C-alpha positions as CSV (number, residue, x, y, z in Angstrom):
1,M,-14.9,11.7,-45.2
2,N,-17.8,9.3,-44.7
3,A,-17.2,6.2,-42.6
4,P,-17.4,3.0,-44.6
5,V,-20.6,1.0,-44.5
6,P,-20.1,-2.0,-42.2
7,Q,-20.0,-5.3,-43.9
8,L,-21.9,-8.3,-42.4
9,D,-22.2,-11.7,-43.9
10,F,-25.7,-13.1,-43.7
11,M,-26.4,-16.8,-43.7
12,T,-28.2,-18.5,-46.6
13,R,-31.9,-19.0,-46.1
14,A,-31.5,-22.7,-45.4
15,D,-28.8,-22.0,-42.8
16,A,-31.0,-19.2,-41.3
17,E,-33.9,-21.6,-40.9
18,T,-31.6,-24.2,-39.3
19,S,-30.4,-21.5,-36.8
20,L,-34.0,-20.6,-36.0
21,K,-34.8,-24.3,-35.2
22,R,-31.7,-24.3,-33.0
23,V,-33.0,-21.1,-31.2
24,A,-36.4,-22.8,-30.9
25,A,-34.8,-25.8,-29.2
26,G,-33.0,-23.4,-26.8
27,L,-36.2,-21.7,-25.9
28,R,-37.9,-25.0,-25.1
29,A,-34.8,-25.9,-23.0
30,G,-34.9,-22.6,-21.2
31,T,-31.3,-21.8,-22.3
32,I,-32.3,-18.9,-24.5
33,V,-34.2,-15.8,-23.3
34,P,-36.6,-14.1,-25.8
35,Y,-36.1,-10.3,-26.0
36,L,-39.2,-8.9,-27.6
37,G,-39.4,-5.6,-29.4
38,P,-42.4,-3.5,-30.6
39,G,-42.4,-5.3,-33.9
40,I,-44.4,-8.1,-32.3
41,A,-47.3,-5.7,-31.7
42,E,-47.7,-5.2,-35.5
43,F,-49.1,-8.8,-35.7
44,S,-51.9,-8.0,-33.3
45,K,-53.6,-5.3,-35.4
46,A,-54.4,-3.5,-32.2
47,A,-55.1,0.2,-32.2
48,V,-51.8,1.1,-30.3
49,P,-48.5,2.6,-31.5
50,V,-46.3,-0.3,-32.8
51,N,-43.0,1.5,-32.7
52,P,-41.3,4.6,-31.3
53,E,-42.0,6.6,-34.5
54,A,-45.7,5.8,-34.3
55,L,-45.7,6.8,-30.6
56,A,-44.0,10.1,-31.5
57,A,-46.7,10.7,-34.2
58,F,-49.4,10.1,-31.6
59,F,-47.8,12.7,-29.3
60,G,-47.7,15.1,-32.3
61,I,-51.4,14.7,-32.8
62,K,-52.1,15.5,-29.2
63,V,-49.7,18.4,-28.6
64,A,-47.9,20.9,-30.9
65,L,-44.3,19.8,-30.9
66,P,-41.2,21.8,-31.8
67,R,-39.2,20.6,-34.8
68,R,-36.5,19.0,-32.7
69,A,-39.1,16.7,-31.0
70,K,-41.0,15.6,-34.0
71,G,-40.5,12.0,-34.9
72,N,-38.7,11.2,-31.6
73,A,-40.9,9.7,-28.9
74,W,-38.4,10.4,-26.1
75,A,-37.9,14.1,-27.0
76,A,-41.6,14.5,-27.6
77,A,-42.5,13.2,-24.2
78,Q,-39.8,15.4,-22.6
79,H,-41.3,18.5,-24.3
80,I,-44.7,17.6,-23.0
81,E,-43.4,17.0,-19.5
82,S,-41.5,20.3,-19.5
83,M,-44.3,22.4,-21.0
84,K,-47.2,20.8,-19.2
85,H,-46.7,18.2,-16.5
86,R,-45.6,14.7,-15.9
87,S,-49.2,13.7,-15.3
88,T,-50.0,14.8,-18.9
89,V,-47.3,12.4,-20.2
90,T,-48.7,9.6,-18.2
91,A,-52.2,10.3,-19.3
92,L,-51.2,10.4,-23.0
93,M,-49.3,7.2,-22.7
94,S,-52.3,5.6,-21.0
95,E,-54.5,6.8,-23.8
96,A,-52.0,5.6,-26.5
97,F,-52.0,2.0,-25.0
98,A,-55.6,1.9,-23.7
99,S,-56.8,-0.6,-26.3
100,P,-56.0,-4.2,-25.1
101,V,-53.5,-5.9,-27.4
102,E,-54.6,-9.5,-28.1
103,P,-51.7,-11.9,-27.6
104,T,-50.2,-13.2,-30.8
105,A,-49.3,-16.8,-31.5
106,L,-45.8,-16.0,-30.4
107,H,-46.9,-14.5,-27.0
108,R,-49.1,-17.6,-26.3
109,Y,-46.3,-20.0,-27.4
110,L,-43.8,-18.3,-25.1
111,A,-46.3,-18.4,-22.2
112,S,-46.7,-22.1,-22.7
113,L,-42.9,-22.8,-22.4
114,R,-42.6,-21.8,-18.7
115,L,-39.4,-19.9,-19.6
116,P,-37.1,-18.6,-16.8
117,M,-37.4,-15.1,-18.2
118,I,-39.0,-13.1,-21.0
119,V,-37.9,-9.6,-21.8
120,D,-40.5,-7.4,-23.4
121,T,-39.5,-3.8,-24.3
122,W,-42.8,-2.4,-25.5
123,Y,-45.5,-0.8,-23.4
124,D,-48.5,-3.0,-24.3
125,G,-49.9,-5.7,-22.0
126,A,-50.0,-8.6,-24.6
127,M,-47.3,-10.7,-22.9
128,R,-49.0,-10.3,-19.5
129,A,-52.3,-11.3,-21.0
130,A,-50.8,-14.4,-22.6
131,L,-49.3,-15.4,-19.2
132,G,-52.6,-14.8,-17.5
133,E,-53.8,-18.4,-17.4
134,R,-50.9,-19.3,-15.2
135,S,-50.3,-18.2,-11.6
136,D,-46.6,-19.2,-11.2
137,W,-45.1,-16.1,-12.8
138,G,-44.6,-12.4,-12.0
139,E,-43.3,-9.2,-13.5
140,V,-40.7,-6.6,-12.8
141,Q,-41.0,-3.2,-14.5
142,G,-38.7,-0.2,-14.9
143,I,-40.3,2.9,-13.3
144,T,-39.8,6.6,-13.6
145,R,-38.1,8.2,-10.6
146,A,-39.6,11.5,-11.4
147,G,-41.4,12.8,-8.3
148,I,-41.9,9.5,-6.5
149,G,-39.6,10.4,-3.6
150,E,-38.2,6.8,-3.5
151,D,-34.8,5.4,-4.3
152,R,-36.2,2.7,-6.5
153,W,-35.6,1.8,-10.2
154,Y,-38.3,-0.9,-10.6
155,R,-41.4,-2.5,-9.1
156,F,-42.5,-6.1,-8.9
157,Y,-46.1,-7.3,-9.6
158,D,-47.5,-10.8,-9.2
159,A,-49.7,-12.6,-11.7
160,A,-52.8,-10.9,-10.4
161,G,-51.2,-7.5,-10.9
162,V,-50.7,-6.9,-7.2
163,E,-47.4,-5.1,-6.2
164,S,-45.0,-7.7,-4.8
165,D,-41.3,-7.8,-3.9
166,R,-38.0,-9.2,-4.9
167,A,-38.2,-12.1,-2.4
168,A,-41.4,-13.4,-4.1
169,A,-39.8,-12.8,-7.5
170,N,-37.1,-15.3,-6.8
171,G,-39.7,-18.1,-6.6
172,W,-41.6,-17.3,-9.8
173,T,-41.2,-19.9,-12.5
174,T,-41.3,-17.2,-15.2
175,L,-40.1,-13.7,-14.8
176,L,-41.5,-11.1,-17.3
177,Y,-39.1,-8.2,-17.4
178,K,-40.5,-4.9,-18.8
179,P,-37.5,-2.5,-18.6
180,H,-39.4,0.5,-20.0
181,G,-42.5,-0.1,-18.0
182,S,-46.0,-1.0,-19.3
183,V,-49.6,0.2,-19.4
184,A,-50.5,-2.9,-17.3
185,P,-51.0,-3.4,-14.5
186,A,-50.1,0.0,-13.0
187,K,-49.2,2.4,-15.9
188,N,-45.5,2.7,-15.2
189,F,-43.7,4.4,-18.1
190,L,-40.1,5.3,-18.8
191,I,-40.6,7.5,-21.9
192,S,-39.2,11.1,-21.5
193,D,-35.5,12.0,-21.8
194,A,-35.6,13.0,-18.1
195,D,-36.7,9.4,-17.2
196,Y,-33.6,8.0,-18.8
197,V,-31.0,10.5,-17.5
198,E,-30.4,8.7,-14.2
199,V,-30.9,5.3,-15.7
200,L,-28.3,5.8,-18.4
201,T,-25.9,7.3,-15.9
202,E,-26.1,4.2,-13.7
203,I,-26.9,1.4,-16.2
204,D,-23.2,0.7,-17.1
205,I,-22.7,-0.4,-13.5
206,Q,-26.0,-2.3,-13.7
207,T,-27.8,-0.6,-10.8
208,P,-31.1,-0.2,-12.7
209,I,-31.1,-3.9,-13.7
210,P,-33.0,-6.0,-11.1
211,D,-30.9,-8.7,-9.4
212,V,-33.3,-11.4,-10.4
213,V,-32.8,-10.4,-14.0
214,K,-29.0,-10.6,-13.5
215,D,-29.4,-14.1,-12.0
216,R,-31.6,-15.5,-14.7
217,R,-29.6,-14.2,-17.6
218,T,-26.4,-15.9,-16.3
219,E,-25.1,-18.5,-18.8
220,R,-28.2,-17.9,-21.1
221,S,-28.3,-16.6,-24.6
222,F,-30.8,-14.1,-25.9
223,V,-32.8,-13.9,-29.2
224,F,-34.0,-10.5,-30.3
225,I,-37.4,-10.7,-31.9
226,G,-39.2,-7.7,-33.4
227,C,-36.4,-5.4,-32.3
228,R,-34.7,-2.5,-34.0
229,F,-31.4,-1.0,-32.9
230,N,-31.7,2.3,-34.7
231,D,-31.5,4.5,-31.6
232,Q,-28.7,4.8,-29.1
233,L,-31.1,4.2,-26.2
234,L,-32.3,1.0,-27.7
235,R,-28.8,-0.2,-28.3
236,T,-27.8,0.7,-24.8
237,Y,-30.6,-1.3,-23.2
238,A,-29.9,-4.3,-25.4
239,R,-26.3,-4.2,-24.5
240,Q,-26.8,-3.8,-20.7
241,V,-29.7,-6.2,-20.2
242,T,-27.6,-9.0,-21.9
243,K,-24.4,-8.1,-20.1
244,R,-22.6,-11.0,-18.3
245,S,-24.8,-13.6,-20.0
246,A,-23.7,-16.3,-22.5
247,A,-21.4,-15.4,-25.4
248,T,-23.8,-16.3,-28.2
249,H,-26.9,-14.2,-29.0
250,Y,-29.3,-14.0,-32.0
251,A,-31.2,-11.3,-33.8
252,I,-34.0,-11.8,-36.3
253,V,-33.4,-9.0,-38.9
254,E,-34.4,-7.8,-42.3
255,P,-31.1,-6.8,-44.0
256,K,-32.6,-4.2,-46.3
257,T,-34.0,-2.1,-43.4
258,L,-30.8,-2.1,-41.3
259,S,-29.1,1.3,-40.8
260,K,-25.3,1.7,-40.6
261,N,-25.6,2.0,-36.8
262,E,-27.6,-1.2,-36.6
263,L,-25.0,-3.0,-38.6
264,R,-22.2,-1.7,-36.4
265,F,-24.1,-2.8,-33.3
266,L,-24.7,-6.3,-34.6
267,I,-21.0,-6.6,-35.4
268,S,-19.7,-5.0,-32.2
269,Q,-22.0,-7.2,-30.0
270,G,-21.2,-10.3,-32.0
271,L,-24.9,-11.0,-32.6
272,T,-25.8,-13.8,-35.0
273,P,-28.1,-12.2,-37.6
274,I,-30.9,-14.4,-38.8
275,A,-32.2,-12.9,-42.0
276,V,-35.7,-14.2,-42.2
277,P,-38.9,-12.0,-42.4
278,L,-40.3,-11.7,-38.9
279,A,-43.7,-13.4,-39.7
280,E,-41.9,-16.4,-41.2
281,A,-39.4,-16.5,-38.4
282,V,-42.2,-16.6,-35.8
283,E,-43.9,-19.5,-37.7
284,I,-40.7,-21.5,-37.6
285,L,-40.1,-20.7,-33.9
286,T,-43.6,-21.7,-32.9
287,A,-43.8,-24.8,-35.1
288,A,-40.4,-26.2,-34.2
289,G,-41.8,-27.9,-31.0
């Protein structure tokens, strides 16, 4: 017997716009953390994959994939790593994201706010580029533990892209958190199934989450922008990064595209869905100041 489709009440358009203005005020006050997904990259018109499905298609062009790996970026990367070498995965990821992504209006607006923290879950360097005119920020990135011979889950980089440490991170005005890594500044990528085995084993007890991230999320809400929750991995990261933060969080969604699992996730996590097309939502967020 099929499970019933979850029911979720969406606000009217007027109420949704009011909620967005409330979120914008929270961003300006530093009480809401933006959690950016790959959907933001679609506005840049850059020649990079703009979602996991497009990344999987890129892998499929470069390497013959078995049926089980087609359409799944993580399984495709794992197949390439197993059949060839980890260096091949890194080289292909570097090629996929080689074209610089011009920061969008949202990236530049967020950079101007001097937020305590920005979470960016895609591999491009647009948010780093938008922050580039400032020197009072730094970045922490998730890293693969494959073959590094180190008991580390992440690395810190200052505004110039030089590797730094957690002591320096505590003094940064804005922390950019890239949990899956990034092409910039050092080509760190969590992408294959093997990359996530240890992370997902430990993430429930929060070991892979940097302490500075835990500190800066305390008593703050999150707003998910350009994110999908149509894969268990994506849902797990969203749940664990926002753990032990404020009770109220928001997600900009398009109801017609939501899967049953996404609806269940929104309900189970108590996320407030704001049903406004992403482009319009960004305009409201960036104009509300």
